[in-house]
DSSP file (Angstrom, degrees, kcal/mol; ACC not computed):
  #  RESIDUE AA STRUCTURE BP1 BP2  ACC     N-H-->O    O-->H-N    N-H-->O    O-->H-N    TCO  KAPPA ALPHA  PHI   PSI    X-CA   Y-CA   Z-CA
    1    1 A X     >        0   0    0      0, 0.0     4,-2.2     0, 0.0     5,-0.2   0.000 360.0 360.0 360.0 -41.0  -57.5   18.5   16.6
    2    2 A X  H  >  +     0   0    0      1,-0.2     4,-2.5     2,-0.2     5,-0.2   0.890 360.0  52.5 -62.2 -38.5  -56.5   14.9   15.8
    3    3 A X  H  > S+     0   0    0      1,-0.2     4,-2.6     2,-0.2    -1,-0.2   0.894 107.7  51.7 -63.1 -40.0  -56.7   15.7   12.1
    4    4 A X  H  > S+     0   0    0      2,-0.2     4,-2.4     1,-0.2    -2,-0.2   0.896 109.9  49.0 -63.4 -40.6  -54.4   18.7   12.6
    5    5 A X  H  X S+     0   0    0     -4,-2.2     4,-2.6     2,-0.2    -2,-0.2   0.931 112.5  47.3 -65.4 -45.2  -51.9   16.5   14.4
    6    6 A X  H  X S+     0   0    0     -4,-2.5     4,-2.5     1,-0.2    -2,-0.2   0.902 111.1  52.3 -61.9 -40.5  -52.0   13.9   11.6
    7    7 A X  H  X S+     0   0    0     -4,-2.6     4,-2.3     2,-0.2    -2,-0.2   0.924 111.3  46.3 -61.4 -44.7  -51.7   16.7    9.0
    8    8 A X  H  X S+     0   0    0     -4,-2.4     4,-2.5     2,-0.2    -2,-0.2   0.906 112.1  50.7 -65.9 -41.3  -48.6   18.1   10.7
    9    9 A X  H  X S+     0   0    0     -4,-2.6     4,-2.4     2,-0.2    -1,-0.2   0.893 110.0  50.7 -62.6 -39.8  -47.1   14.6   11.1
   10   10 A X  H  X S+     0   0    0     -4,-2.5     4,-2.6     2,-0.2    -2,-0.2   0.925 110.2  49.2 -63.2 -44.2  -47.7   13.9    7.4
   11   11 A X  H  X S+     0   0    0     -4,-2.3     4,-2.8     1,-0.2     5,-0.2   0.912 111.2  50.0 -61.1 -42.9  -46.0   17.2    6.5
   12   12 A X  H  X S+     0   0    0     -4,-2.5     4,-2.4     2,-0.2    -1,-0.2   0.912 111.2  49.0 -62.2 -42.0  -43.0   16.4    8.7
   13   13 A X  H  X S+     0   0    0     -4,-2.4     4,-2.4     2,-0.2    -2,-0.2   0.926 112.3  47.9 -63.1 -45.2  -42.7   13.0    7.1
   14   14 A X  H  X S+     0   0    0     -4,-2.6     4,-2.7     1,-0.2    -2,-0.2   0.939 113.9  46.6 -61.4 -47.4  -42.9   14.4    3.6
   15   15 A X  H  X S+     0   0    0     -4,-2.8     4,-2.8     1,-0.2    -1,-0.2   0.867 110.5  53.7 -64.7 -35.0  -40.3   17.1    4.4
   16   16 A X  H  X S+     0   0    0     -4,-2.4     4,-2.1    -5,-0.2    -1,-0.2   0.932 111.2  45.3 -63.1 -46.0  -38.1   14.5    6.0
   17   17 A X  H  X S+     0   0    0     -4,-2.4     4,-1.9     1,-0.2    -2,-0.2   0.909 114.2  48.9 -64.1 -42.5  -38.2   12.3    2.9
   18   18 A X  H  X S+     0   0    0     -4,-2.7     4,-3.0     2,-0.2     5,-0.3   0.921 109.3  53.5 -62.0 -44.4  -37.5   15.3    0.6
   19   19 A X  H  X S+     0   0    0     -4,-2.8     4,-2.9     1,-0.2    -2,-0.2   0.929 110.0  45.5 -59.4 -47.2  -34.6   16.5    2.8
   20   20 A X  H  X S+     0   0    0     -4,-2.1     4,-1.3     1,-0.2    -1,-0.2   0.850 113.6  50.6 -69.0 -31.6  -32.8   13.2    2.6
   21   21 A X  H  X S+     0   0    0     -4,-1.9     4,-1.2    -5,-0.2    -2,-0.2   0.925 114.3  43.7 -66.3 -44.4  -33.5   13.0   -1.1
   22   22 A X  H  X S+     0   0    0     -4,-3.0     4,-2.7     1,-0.2    -2,-0.2   0.846 106.3  60.5 -72.1 -33.9  -32.1   16.5   -1.6
   23   23 A X  H  < S+     0   0    0     -4,-2.9    17,-0.2    -5,-0.3    -1,-0.2   0.910 105.8  49.6 -58.1 -39.1  -29.1   15.9    0.7
   24   24 A X  H  < S+     0   0    0     -4,-1.3     3,-0.3     1,-0.2    -1,-0.2   0.862 116.5  41.1 -66.5 -34.6  -28.1   13.1   -1.7
   25   25 A X  H  < S+     0   0    0     -4,-1.2     2,-0.7     1,-0.2    -2,-0.2   0.746 105.7  65.2 -83.6 -24.6  -28.5   15.4   -4.7
   26   26 A X     <  +     0   0    0     -4,-2.7    14,-0.7    -5,-0.1     2,-0.5  -0.329  63.5 146.9-101.6  52.8  -26.9   18.5   -3.2
   27   27 A X        -     0   0    0     -2,-0.7     2,-0.3    -3,-0.3    12,-0.2  -0.738  26.3-168.6 -87.1 131.4  -23.4   17.4   -2.7
   28   28 A X        -     0   0    0     10,-0.5    10,-0.6    -2,-0.5     2,-0.4  -0.855  16.4-128.2-120.0 156.6  -20.9   20.2   -3.1
   29   29 A X  B     +A   37   0A   0     -2,-0.3     2,-0.3    87,-0.2     8,-0.1  -0.808  34.9 156.3-100.1 141.6  -17.1   20.2   -3.3
   30   30 A X        -     0   0    0      6,-0.6     2,-0.2    -2,-0.4    87,-0.1  -0.980  42.7 -93.1-156.8 162.5  -15.0   22.4   -1.2
   31   31 A X        +     0   0    0     -2,-0.3     4,-0.2     4,-0.1    87,-0.2  -0.548  28.9 175.5 -83.2 144.0  -11.4   22.5    0.1
   32   32 A X  S    S-     0   0    0      2,-1.5     2,-1.0    -2,-0.2     3,-0.1  -0.451  78.3 -71.7-140.0  58.3  -10.5   21.0    3.4
   33   33 A X  S    S+     0   0    0      1,-0.2     2,-0.2     2,-0.1    -2,-0.1  -0.139 127.8  36.7  70.6 -35.7   -6.8   21.5    3.1
   34   34 A X  S    S-     0   0    0     -2,-1.0    -2,-1.5     2,-0.0    -1,-0.2  -0.409 114.8 -75.6-119.2-158.7   -6.7   18.7    0.6
   35   35 A X  S    S+     0   0    0     -4,-0.2     2,-0.1    -2,-0.2    -4,-0.1  -0.054  76.8 144.2 -93.9  34.1   -9.2   17.8   -2.2
   36   36 A X        -     0   0    0     -4,-0.1    -6,-0.6     1,-0.1     2,-0.4  -0.417  48.0-125.2 -72.2 147.2  -11.7   16.2    0.3
   37   37 A X  B     -A   29   0A   0     -8,-0.1     2,-0.4    -2,-0.1    -8,-0.2  -0.777  20.7-164.1 -97.1 139.9  -15.4   16.7   -0.5
   38   38 A X        -     0   0    0    -10,-0.6   -10,-0.5    -2,-0.4     2,-0.1  -0.982   9.3-147.9-122.6 129.8  -17.7   18.2    2.1
   39   39 A X     >  -     0   0    0     -2,-0.4     4,-1.9   -12,-0.2     5,-0.2  -0.472  29.0-109.2 -92.6 166.6  -21.4   17.8    1.8
   40   40 A X  H  > S+     0   0    0    -14,-0.7     4,-2.7     1,-0.2     5,-0.2   0.892 122.4  56.1 -58.3 -39.6  -24.1   20.2    2.9
   41   41 A X  H  > S+     0   0    0      1,-0.2     4,-2.7     2,-0.2    -1,-0.2   0.896 103.7  53.1 -61.3 -40.0  -24.9   17.7    5.6
   42   42 A X  H  > S+     0   0    0      2,-0.2     4,-2.2     1,-0.2    -1,-0.2   0.918 110.5  47.6 -59.3 -43.4  -21.3   17.9    6.8
   43   43 A X  H  X S+     0   0    0     -4,-1.9     4,-2.7     2,-0.2    -2,-0.2   0.919 111.7  49.3 -65.8 -43.4  -21.6   21.6    7.1
   44   44 A X  H  X S+     0   0    0     -4,-2.7     4,-2.6     1,-0.2    -2,-0.2   0.910 110.1  51.8 -63.3 -40.9  -24.9   21.5    8.9
   45   45 A X  H  X S+     0   0    0     -4,-2.7     4,-1.9     2,-0.2    -1,-0.2   0.918 111.1  47.7 -59.3 -43.2  -23.4   18.9   11.4
   46   46 A X  H  X S+     0   0    0     -4,-2.2     4,-2.2     2,-0.2    -2,-0.2   0.906 111.2  50.4 -65.2 -41.8  -20.5   21.3   12.0
   47   47 A X  H  X S+     0   0    0     -4,-2.7     4,-3.3     1,-0.2     5,-0.3   0.896 107.5  54.5 -62.4 -39.9  -22.8   24.2   12.5
   48   48 A X  H  X>S+     0   0    0     -4,-2.6     4,-2.2     1,-0.2     6,-1.5   0.904 107.7  49.9 -60.7 -41.4  -24.9   22.2   14.9
   49   49 A X  H  X5S+     0   0    0     -4,-1.9     4,-1.2     4,-0.2    -1,-0.2   0.929 116.1  42.1 -60.6 -46.1  -21.7   21.5   17.0
   50   50 A X  H  <5S+     0   0    0     -4,-2.2    -2,-0.2     1,-0.2    -1,-0.2   0.928 118.3  44.2 -68.5 -45.8  -20.8   25.2   17.0
   51   51 A X  H  <5S-     0   0    0     -4,-3.3    -2,-0.2    -5,-0.2    -3,-0.2   0.880 138.6  -7.1 -71.9 -40.3  -24.3   26.5   17.7
   52   52 A X  H ><5S-     0   0    0     -4,-2.2     3,-0.6    16,-0.4    -3,-0.2   0.388  83.8-110.5-141.0   3.2  -25.5   24.1   20.4
   53   53 A X  T 3<<S-     0   0    0     -4,-1.2    -4,-0.2    -5,-0.7     3,-0.1   0.884  85.1 -58.5  55.2  36.8  -23.1   21.3   21.0
   54   54 A X  T 3  S+     0   0    0     -6,-1.5     2,-0.8    14,-0.4    -1,-0.2   0.739  96.6 148.2  66.5  28.7  -25.9   19.2   19.4
   55   55 A X    X   -     0   0    0     -3,-0.6     3,-1.6    -7,-0.3    -1,-0.2  -0.836  33.6-164.1 -95.2 109.7  -28.5   20.1   22.0
   56   56 A X  T 3  S+     0   0    0     -2,-0.8    12,-0.3     1,-0.3    -1,-0.1   0.656  89.9  50.6 -68.6 -13.1  -32.0   20.1   20.3
   57   57 A X  T 3  S+     0   0    0     10,-0.2    -1,-0.3    -5,-0.1    36,-0.1   0.223  79.0 136.2-107.7  14.1  -33.4   22.0   23.2
   58   58 A X    <   -     0   0    0     -3,-1.6     9,-2.1     8,-0.1     2,-0.4  -0.328  33.2-167.7 -63.4 142.2  -30.8   24.8   23.3
   59   59 A X  E     -B   66   0B   0      7,-0.2     2,-0.6    11,-0.1     7,-0.2  -1.000  19.1-166.3-134.4 133.0  -32.1   28.3   23.7
   60   60 A X  E >>> -B   65   0B   0      5,-2.6     5,-1.9    -2,-0.4     4,-1.2  -0.898   9.7-173.9-114.0  96.9  -30.4   31.6   23.3
   61   61 A X  T 345S+     0   0    0     -2,-0.6    -1,-0.1     1,-0.2     3,-0.1   0.835  79.7  60.6 -62.4 -33.9  -32.8   34.1   25.0
   62   62 A X  T 345S+     0   0    0      1,-0.2    -1,-0.2    -3,-0.1    -2,-0.0   0.878 120.4  25.0 -62.9 -38.4  -30.7   37.1   23.9
   63   63 A X  T <45S-     0   0    0     -3,-0.5    -1,-0.2     2,-0.1    -2,-0.2   0.405 103.5-123.1-104.6   0.6  -31.1   36.3   20.2
   64   64 A X  T  <5 +     0   0    0     -4,-1.2     9,-0.5     1,-0.2     2,-0.4   0.912  57.0 158.8  54.2  45.3  -34.4   34.3   20.5
   65   65 A X  E   < -B   60   0B   0     -5,-1.9    -5,-2.6     7,-0.2     2,-0.3  -0.849  20.6-164.7-104.4 134.7  -32.6   31.4   18.9
   66   66 A X  E   > -BC  59  71B   0      5,-2.1     5,-2.6    -2,-0.4     3,-0.3  -0.883  33.2  -0.4-124.2 148.7  -33.9   27.9   19.3
   67   67 A X  T > 5S-     0   0    0     -9,-2.1     3,-1.4    -2,-0.3   -10,-0.2  -0.034  98.9 -38.1  81.5-174.0  -32.8   24.3   18.9
   68   68 A X  T 3 5S+     0   0    0     24,-0.5   -16,-0.4   -12,-0.3   -14,-0.4   0.748 139.8  38.5 -63.7 -27.0  -29.7   22.5   17.7
   69   69 A X  T 3 5S-     0   0    0     23,-0.4    -1,-0.3    -3,-0.3    -2,-0.2   0.319 107.4-122.6-105.5   6.7  -29.0   25.0   14.9
   70   70 A X  T < 5 -     0   0    0     -3,-1.4     2,-0.4     1,-0.2    -3,-0.2   0.953  37.5-165.1  51.5  59.3  -30.0   28.0   17.0
   71   71 A X  B   < -C   66   0B   0     -5,-2.6    -5,-2.1    21,-0.1     2,-0.2  -0.630   3.0-153.3 -82.3 127.1  -32.7   29.2   14.5
   72   72 A X    >>  -     0   0    0     -2,-0.4     4,-1.5    -7,-0.2     3,-1.0  -0.568  30.1-105.0 -95.1 161.3  -33.9   32.7   14.9
   73   73 A X  H 3> S+     0   0    0     -9,-0.5     4,-2.5     1,-0.3     5,-0.2   0.842 119.1  60.1 -55.6 -35.3  -37.4   34.0   13.9
   74   74 A X  H 3> S+     0   0    0      1,-0.2     4,-2.0     2,-0.2    -1,-0.3   0.848 103.8  51.0 -63.4 -32.6  -35.9   35.8   10.9
   75   75 A X  H <> S+     0   0    0     -3,-1.0     4,-2.7     2,-0.2    -1,-0.2   0.878 108.9  49.9 -73.2 -37.0  -34.6   32.5    9.5
   76   76 A X  H  X S+     0   0    0     -4,-1.5     4,-3.0     2,-0.2    11,-0.2   0.917 110.9  50.5 -63.9 -42.1  -38.0   30.9    9.9
   77   77 A X  H  X S+     0   0    0     -4,-2.5     4,-2.2     2,-0.2    -2,-0.2   0.899 111.0  48.9 -62.0 -40.0  -39.5   33.9    8.0
   78   78 A X  H  X S+     0   0    0     -4,-2.0     4,-2.5     2,-0.2    -2,-0.2   0.931 112.1  48.2 -64.7 -45.8  -36.9   33.4    5.3
   79   79 A X  H  X S+     0   0    0     -4,-2.7     4,-2.7     1,-0.2     6,-0.4   0.931 111.8  49.5 -58.9 -47.1  -37.6   29.7    5.0
   80   80 A X  H  X S+     0   0    0     -4,-3.0     4,-2.2     1,-0.2     5,-0.3   0.887 111.7  49.2 -61.7 -38.7  -41.4   30.4    4.9
   81   81 A X  H  < S+     0   0    0     -4,-2.2    -1,-0.2    -5,-0.2    -2,-0.2   0.917 114.3  45.3 -65.3 -43.2  -40.8   33.0    2.1
   82   82 A X  H  < S+     0   0    0     -4,-2.5    -2,-0.2     1,-0.2    -1,-0.2   0.902 125.9  28.7 -67.0 -43.0  -38.6   30.6    0.1
   83   83 A X  H  < S-     0   0    0     -4,-2.7    -2,-0.2    -5,-0.2    -1,-0.2   0.636  97.7-123.0 -97.8 -16.9  -40.9   27.6    0.4
   84   84 A X     <  +     0   0    0     -4,-2.2    -3,-0.1    -5,-0.3    -4,-0.1   0.559  68.8 133.0  80.2   6.7  -44.3   29.0    0.8
   85   85 A X        -     0   0    0     -6,-0.4    -1,-0.2    -5,-0.3    -2,-0.1  -0.198  54.8-142.0 -78.4 177.5  -44.7   27.2    4.1
   86   86 A X        +     0   0    0     -3,-0.1     2,-0.2     2,-0.0    -9,-0.1  -0.418  33.5 168.2-139.4  59.6  -46.0   28.7    7.3
   87   87 A X        -     0   0    0    -11,-0.2     2,-0.2     1,-0.1    -7,-0.1  -0.463  30.9-126.9 -78.2 146.8  -43.9   27.1   10.0
   88   88 A X    >   -     0   0    0     -2,-0.2     3,-1.5     1,-0.1     4,-0.2  -0.558  24.3-113.1 -85.6 157.1  -43.9   28.4   13.5
   89   89 A X  G >  S+     0   0    0      1,-0.3     3,-2.1    -2,-0.2     4,-0.1   0.840 110.5  67.2 -60.5 -35.6  -40.6   29.3   15.2
   90   90 A X  G >  S+     0   0    0      1,-0.3     3,-1.6     2,-0.2    -1,-0.3   0.596  77.7  81.7 -68.7  -7.8  -40.8   26.4   17.8
   91   91 A X  G X  S+     0   0    0     -3,-1.5     3,-1.8     1,-0.3    -1,-0.3   0.703  73.1  80.8 -64.9 -17.1  -40.4   23.8   15.0
   92   92 A X  G <  S+     0   0    0     -3,-2.1   -24,-0.5     1,-0.3   -23,-0.4   0.689  77.3  68.7 -63.3 -18.3  -36.7   24.6   15.4
   93   93 A X  G <  S+     0   0    0     -3,-1.6     2,-0.7   -26,-0.2    -1,-0.3   0.722  81.6  85.6 -71.8 -19.8  -36.6   22.2   18.4
   94   94 A X  S <> S-     0   0    0     -3,-1.8     4,-2.6    -4,-0.2     5,-0.2  -0.746  72.1-154.2 -85.0 113.9  -37.2   19.4   15.9
   95   95 A X  H  > S+     0   0    0     -2,-0.7     4,-2.3     1,-0.2     5,-0.2   0.887  92.2  51.5 -58.7 -43.1  -33.8   18.3   14.7
   96   96 A X  H  > S+     0   0    0      1,-0.2     4,-2.0     2,-0.2    -1,-0.2   0.914 112.9  45.7 -61.9 -42.1  -35.0   16.9   11.4
   97   97 A X  H  > S+     0   0    0      2,-0.2     4,-2.7     1,-0.2    -1,-0.2   0.873 108.9  55.8 -69.6 -35.8  -37.0   20.1   10.7
   98   98 A X  H  X S+     0   0    0     -4,-2.6     4,-2.4    -7,-0.2    -2,-0.2   0.915 108.9  47.7 -61.2 -41.6  -34.0   22.2   11.6
   99   99 A X  H  X S+     0   0    0     -4,-2.3     4,-2.9     2,-0.2    -2,-0.2   0.898 111.0  50.8 -65.7 -40.1  -31.9   20.4    9.1
  100  100 A X  H  X S+     0   0    0     -4,-2.0     4,-2.6     2,-0.2     5,-0.2   0.923 110.4  49.7 -62.7 -43.5  -34.6   20.8    6.4
  101  101 A X  H  X S+     0   0    0     -4,-2.7     4,-2.3     2,-0.2    -2,-0.2   0.936 113.4  45.8 -60.2 -47.5  -34.8   24.5    7.1
  102  102 A X  H  X S+     0   0    0     -4,-2.4     4,-2.9     1,-0.2     5,-0.2   0.936 112.8  50.1 -62.0 -47.1  -31.0   24.8    6.9
  103  103 A X  H  X S+     0   0    0     -4,-2.9     4,-2.9     1,-0.2     5,-0.2   0.910 111.7  47.7 -59.8 -44.5  -30.8   22.8    3.7
  104  104 A X  H  X S+     0   0    0     -4,-2.6     4,-2.3     2,-0.2    -1,-0.2   0.912 113.3  47.8 -65.0 -42.3  -33.6   24.8    2.0
  105  105 A X  H  X S+     0   0    0     -4,-2.3     4,-2.2    -5,-0.2     5,-0.2   0.931 114.3  46.6 -64.7 -44.7  -32.0   28.1    2.9
  106  106 A X  H  X S+     0   0    0     -4,-2.9     4,-2.5     1,-0.2    -2,-0.2   0.943 112.0  50.0 -62.1 -47.5  -28.6   26.9    1.7
  107  107 A X  H  X S+     0   0    0     -4,-2.9     4,-0.8    -5,-0.2    -1,-0.2   0.902 110.8  51.2 -58.1 -41.9  -30.0   25.6   -1.5
  108  108 A X  H >< S+     0   0    0     -4,-2.3     3,-0.7    -5,-0.2     4,-0.2   0.944 116.2  38.0 -61.8 -49.7  -31.8   28.8   -2.2
  109  109 A X  H >< S+     0   0    0     -4,-2.2     3,-1.2     1,-0.2    -1,-0.2   0.733 104.6  68.8 -78.8 -22.0  -28.8   31.1   -1.6
  110  110 A X  H >< S+     0   0    0     -4,-2.5     3,-1.9     1,-0.2    -1,-0.2   0.747  82.6  76.6 -66.2 -21.8  -26.3   28.7   -3.3
  111  111 A X  T << S+     0   0    0     -4,-0.8    -1,-0.2    -3,-0.7    -2,-0.2   0.815  95.0  48.7 -58.1 -29.5  -28.1   29.5   -6.6
  112  112 A X  T <  S+     0   0    0     -3,-1.2     2,-0.5    -4,-0.2    -1,-0.3   0.427  96.1  85.4 -90.6   1.4  -26.2   32.8   -6.7
  113  113 A X    X   -     0   0    0     -3,-1.9     3,-0.5     1,-0.2    20,-0.0  -0.905  62.5-155.9-110.4 125.7  -22.8   31.3   -6.0
  114  114 A X  T 3  S+     0   0    0     -2,-0.5     2,-0.3     1,-0.3    -1,-0.2   0.945  91.5  11.3 -64.8 -49.8  -20.7   30.0   -8.9
  115  115 A X  T 3  S-     0   0    0    -87,-0.0    -1,-0.3     2,-0.0   -87,-0.0  -0.726  85.9-156.1-130.2  81.7  -18.6   27.5   -6.8
  116  116 A X    <   -     0   0    0     -3,-0.5     2,-0.3    -2,-0.3   -87,-0.2  -0.277  12.7-174.1 -65.4 143.1  -20.1   27.2   -3.3
  117  117 A X     >  -     0   0    0    -87,-0.1     4,-1.7   -89,-0.1     3,-0.2  -0.772  42.6-100.0-125.3 171.6  -17.9   26.1   -0.5
  118  118 A X  H  > S+     0   0    0     -2,-0.3     4,-2.5     1,-0.2     5,-0.2   0.855 122.8  59.0 -60.1 -34.7  -18.5   25.3    3.2
  119  119 A X  H  > S+     0   0    0      1,-0.2     4,-2.3     2,-0.2    -1,-0.2   0.896 101.9  53.0 -64.3 -39.7  -17.3   28.8    4.0
  120  120 A X  H  > S+     0   0    0      1,-0.2     4,-2.3     2,-0.2    -1,-0.2   0.929 111.0  47.3 -58.0 -45.0  -20.0   30.3    1.9
  121  121 A X  H  X S+     0   0    0     -4,-1.7     4,-2.6     2,-0.2    -2,-0.2   0.903 110.4  50.9 -67.2 -41.0  -22.6   28.3    3.8
  122  122 A X  H  X S+     0   0    0     -4,-2.5     4,-2.3     1,-0.2     5,-0.3   0.911 110.6  49.8 -61.8 -41.1  -21.2   29.2    7.2
  123  123 A X  H  X S+     0   0    0     -4,-2.3     4,-3.0     2,-0.2     5,-0.3   0.909 110.7  50.0 -64.0 -41.8  -21.3   32.8    6.3
  124  124 A X  H  X S+     0   0    0     -4,-2.3     4,-1.9     1,-0.2    -2,-0.2   0.938 112.3  47.7 -60.0 -46.9  -24.9   32.5    5.1
  125  125 A X  H  < S+     0   0    0     -4,-2.6    -2,-0.2     1,-0.2    -1,-0.2   0.899 123.3  31.4 -64.3 -40.6  -25.9   30.8    8.4
  126  126 A X  H  < S+     0   0    0     -4,-2.3    -1,-0.2    -5,-0.2    -2,-0.2   0.786 131.6  29.2 -89.2 -28.7  -24.2   33.3   10.6
  127  127 A X  H  < S-     0   0    0     -4,-3.0     3,-0.2     1,-0.3    -3,-0.2   0.448 109.3-101.0-116.7  -0.7  -24.5   36.5    8.6
  128  128 A X    ><  -     0   0    0     -4,-1.9     3,-1.8    -5,-0.3     4,-0.4  -0.245  52.9 -52.3 100.4 168.3  -27.7   36.2    6.6
  129  129 A X  T 3  S+     0   0    0      1,-0.3     3,-0.5     2,-0.2    -1,-0.2   0.748 133.0  42.2 -54.0 -34.5  -28.5   35.3    3.0
  130  130 A X  T >  S+     0   0    0     -3,-0.2     3,-1.7     1,-0.2    -1,-0.3   0.483  86.4  93.5 -94.6  -1.3  -26.2   37.8    1.3
  131  131 A X  T X   +     0   0    0     -3,-1.8     3,-1.9     1,-0.3     4,-0.3   0.734  67.3  78.0 -64.5 -21.1  -23.2   37.3    3.7
  132  132 A X  T >> S+     0   0    0     -3,-0.5     3,-1.6    -4,-0.4     4,-0.6   0.789  80.7  69.2 -58.6 -26.3  -21.8   34.7    1.2
  133  133 A X  H <> S+     0   0    0     -3,-1.7     4,-1.6     1,-0.3     3,-0.3   0.775  87.6  66.1 -63.2 -24.4  -20.6   37.7   -0.9
  134  134 A X  H <4 S+     0   0    0     -3,-1.9    -1,-0.3    -4,-0.3    -2,-0.2   0.630  86.0  71.0 -74.1 -13.3  -18.1   38.5    1.8
  135  135 A X  H <4 S+     0   0    0     -3,-1.6     3,-0.4    -4,-0.3    -1,-0.2   0.953 114.0  24.5 -65.3 -48.2  -16.2   35.2    1.2
  136  136 A X  H  < S+     0   0    0     -4,-0.6    -2,-0.2    -3,-0.3    -1,-0.2   0.652 134.8  37.7 -91.5 -17.8  -14.9   36.5   -2.1
  137  137 A X  S  < S-     0   0    0     -4,-1.6    -1,-0.2     2,-0.0    -2,-0.2  -0.565  81.1-171.8-132.5  69.9  -15.1   40.2   -1.3
  138  138 A X        -     0   0    0     -3,-0.4     2,-0.3    -2,-0.2    -3,-0.1  -0.232   7.0-151.0 -64.6 151.6  -14.1   40.6    2.3
  139  139 A X        -     0   0    0      2,-0.1     2,-1.0    -5,-0.1    -1,-0.1  -0.771  21.5-116.3-116.7 163.9  -14.6   44.0    4.1
  140  140 A X  S    S+     0   0    0     -2,-0.3     2,-0.3     4,-0.1    -2,-0.0  -0.632  74.9 104.1-100.6  74.3  -12.7   45.5    6.9
  141  141 A X  S  > S-     0   0    0     -2,-1.0     4,-1.9     1,-0.1     5,-0.1  -0.901  83.9 -97.6-145.1 174.0  -15.5   45.7    9.5
  142  142 A X  H  > S+     0   0    0     -2,-0.3     4,-2.6     1,-0.2     5,-0.2   0.844 118.9  57.7 -67.1 -33.3  -16.7   44.0   12.6
  143  143 A X  H  > S+     0   0    0      2,-0.2     4,-2.6     1,-0.2    -1,-0.2   0.929 107.2  48.5 -62.0 -43.3  -19.2   41.8   10.7
  144  144 A X  H  > S+     0   0    0      2,-0.2     4,-2.5     1,-0.2    -2,-0.2   0.920 111.4  49.6 -62.0 -43.9  -16.4   40.4    8.6
  145  145 A X  H  X S+     0   0    0     -4,-1.9     4,-2.1     1,-0.2    -1,-0.2   0.917 111.7  48.9 -61.6 -42.7  -14.3   39.7   11.7
  146  146 A X  H  X S+     0   0    0     -4,-2.6     4,-2.5     1,-0.2    -2,-0.2   0.904 111.1  49.9 -63.5 -41.6  -17.2   38.0   13.3
  147  147 A X  H  X S+     0   0    0     -4,-2.6     4,-2.8     1,-0.2    -2,-0.2   0.896 109.9  50.7 -64.0 -40.2  -17.9   35.9   10.2
  148  148 A X  H  X S+     0   0    0     -4,-2.5     4,-2.1     2,-0.2    -1,-0.2   0.893 110.8  48.6 -65.9 -39.5  -14.3   34.8   10.0
  149  149 A X  H  X S+     0   0    0     -4,-2.1     4,-1.8     2,-0.2    -2,-0.2   0.930 112.6  48.7 -63.4 -45.3  -14.3   33.8   13.7
  150  150 A X  H  X S+     0   0    0     -4,-2.5     4,-2.5     1,-0.2    -2,-0.2   0.918 109.5  52.7 -60.7 -44.2  -17.5   31.8   13.1
  151  151 A X  H  X S+     0   0    0     -4,-2.8     4,-3.3     1,-0.2     5,-0.2   0.909 106.1  53.0 -59.7 -42.6  -16.0   30.2   10.0
  152  152 A X  H  X S+     0   0    0     -4,-2.1     4,-1.6     1,-0.2    -1,-0.2   0.898 110.0  49.2 -61.1 -38.7  -12.9   29.0   12.0
  153  153 A X  H  < S+     0   0    0     -4,-1.8     4,-0.5     2,-0.2    -2,-0.2   0.946 114.4  43.8 -64.2 -48.1  -15.2   27.4   14.5
  154  154 A X  H >< S+     0   0    0     -4,-2.5     3,-1.9     1,-0.2     4,-0.4   0.934 111.3  54.5 -62.2 -46.7  -17.3   25.6   11.9
  155  155 A X  H >< S+     0   0    0     -4,-3.3     3,-1.4     1,-0.3    -1,-0.2   0.828  98.4  63.2 -58.0 -34.1  -14.2   24.6   10.0
  156  156 A X  T 3< S+     0   0    0     -4,-1.6    -1,-0.3     1,-0.3    -2,-0.2   0.691 104.8  48.1 -66.3 -16.7  -12.7   23.0   13.1
  157  157 A X  T <         0   0    0     -3,-1.9    -1,-0.3    -4,-0.5    -2,-0.2   0.395 360.0 360.0-102.5   0.4  -15.7   20.5   13.1
  158  158 A X    <         0   0    0     -3,-1.4    -1,-0.2    -4,-0.4    -2,-0.1   0.469 360.0 360.0 -87.2 360.0  -15.5   19.6    9.4
């Protein structure tokens, strides 16, 4: 059991180091009324404010969403598919791991976006991996309205 704990701590340390290295490399430009640059970390911080008011122990029982970024089981499954990891849902209570999960998911889906913006990332977080397409091709439906409301909330924290 002690070996398992050490193994998990080592994995967390490695992922923590990787995350901070990638955060430095994965800076994106987006508009913020002027030509200000917004990083992925800035967007994740804003999402954290919207989702949980920065509470790492937040729970939304209705959606089974956990932690500061309100990570649902489907997002953990997506992360595990992308990375080949096998993380449990309760890892979402760990703020550093929640940021790593968000960063990996964003990095994965940003590959399909020519000029990613904070709005693309907010749409991905709230609407799923393909929701970024709605930024440039909006639809007239309730999902689009919900995404636009969510974006305004995130944008207010950038």
